C-alpha positions in Angstrom: 162.4 156.8 166.0 162.0 157.3 162.2 160.6 160.6 161.0 156.9 160.4 159.5 158.1 161.4 156.1 160.2 158.3 155.8 157.4 156.1 156.8 155.2 157.8 154.2 158.0 157.3 151.6 158.1 153.6 152.5 154.4 153.2 152.2 154.3 155.0 148.9 157.2 152.8 147.6 155.2 149.6 148.5 152.0 150.9 146.8 153.8 151.8 143.6 155.7 148.5 143.6 152.4 146.6 143.8 151.0 148.5 140.8 153.7 147.6 138.4 153.5 144.4 136.5 156.7 142.5 135.8 157.4 140.5 132.6 155.2 137.5 132.4 156.9 134.1 133.1 156.4 131.1 130.8 153.9 128.5 132.0 155.4 124.9 132.4 154.2 122.4 129.9 152.4 119.3 130.7 153.6 117.1 127.9 151.0 114.9 126.2 148.4 116.7 128.2 148.6 120.3 126.9 147.0 120.9 123.4 148.3 123.2 120.7 145.9 126.2 120.5 146.3 126.1 116.7 146.4 122.5 115.4 144.8 121.0 118.7 147.4 118.2 118.7 149.0 117.1 122.1 152.3 118.8 122.7 154.6 115.9 123.2 158.1 117.2 122.2 159.2 120.1 124.4 162.1 121.1 122.0 159.6 122.4 119.4 157.0 124.0 121.8 156.1 127.7 122.0 153.7 129.9 123.9 152.4 133.4 124.1 150.7 135.4 126.8 148.0 137.7 125.5 147.0 141.2 126.8 144.6 139.6 129.2 147.2 137.1 130.7 145.8 134.1 128.9 148.4 131.6 128.0 148.4 129.9 124.6 150.6 126.8 124.2 151.9 125.3 120.7 153.4 122.3 119.6 155.4 123.9 116.9 156.8 127.4 116.5 154.8 127.7 113.1 151.6 127.1 114.9 152.2 130.0 117.2 153.0 132.2 114.2 149.9 131.2 112.3 147.6 131.5 115.4 148.9 135.0 116.4 148.6 136.2 112.6 145.1 134.7 112.5 143.9 136.3 115.7 145.8 139.5 115.0 147.4 139.6 118.6 151.1 140.2 117.7 151.1 143.8 118.7 149.0 143.3 121.9 150.7 140.1 123.2 152.5 140.5 126.6 155.1 137.8 126.0 156.3 135.1 123.5 158.4 132.1 124.7 160.1 129.4 122.7 162.1 126.4 123.9 165.8 126.1 123.2 166.1 123.1 120.9 169.1 121.5 122.7 168.6 122.6 126.3 164.8 122.5 126.2 164.1 125.4 128.5 162.0 128.4 127.9 163.4 131.7 126.8 161.9 135.0 125.5 161.3 134.6 121.8 162.8 138.1 121.1 166.2 136.9 122.5 166.2 133.5 120.5 167.8 132.7 117.3 165.6 130.7 115.0 166.7 128.1 112.3 164.6 127.4 109.2 165.8 124.1 107.8 163.6 122.4 105.1 165.1 119.0 105.8 164.2 119.3 109.6 161.1 117.5 110.8 158.9 119.4 113.3 155.6 118.4 114.6 153.5 120.5 112.1 156.1 120.9 109.4 157.3 124.4 110.1 160.9 123.4 109.9 161.6 126.0 112.6 163.6 125.6 115.9 165.0 128.1 118.4 168.2 128.5 120.2 169.4 130.7 123.0 172.8 131.3 121.4 173.6 132.6 118.0 176.7 130.2 117.8 174.5 127.2 118.3 171.9 128.3 115.7 174.6 128.9 113.1 176.2 125.5 113.8 172.8 123.8 113.5 171.9 125.8 110.3 175.2 124.9 108.6 174.7 121.2 109.6 171.0 121.2 108.4 171.3 123.5 105.3 169.3 126.1 107.1 168.9 129.7 107.6 169.2 131.6 110.9 166.4 134.2 111.6 165.5 136.4 114.5 162.0 136.7 115.9 161.1 139.9 114.0 162.1 138.3 110.8 159.9 135.4 111.3 156.7 137.7 111.1 158.0 139.3 108.1 159.3 136.4 106.0 158.1 133.0 107.3 154.9 131.8 105.7 155.0 128.1 105.2 
């Protein structure tokens, strides 16, 4: 038989565990059905897609990383957003934007002309930037320097 204090400790742990919110997960894309929250175009190319989850848990999807930046600036939600996600350009899977390495390459065509793509690994971003005469940036730098 367990002591009562152990039962109470287990119950408290379960209650406290239910009160904490984990990091939000990205929402899968429905290509050619989901619409960009900024430009209203259908999202058809996963390698350029981005999304963010606001403070209320609403998900906003974008067909271009530049659309995400424009929308978040316009709505002033950068500091209150719960999460930002981008797709790795080569692997086409979601990753937290804060961990991504971005390449701005003027010769690169993207859905809305931002010329931005994201990579999970710095080495891949640097190789792509060199091949396409681009510049490697981190997520924080996009807010400070990117305005195209």
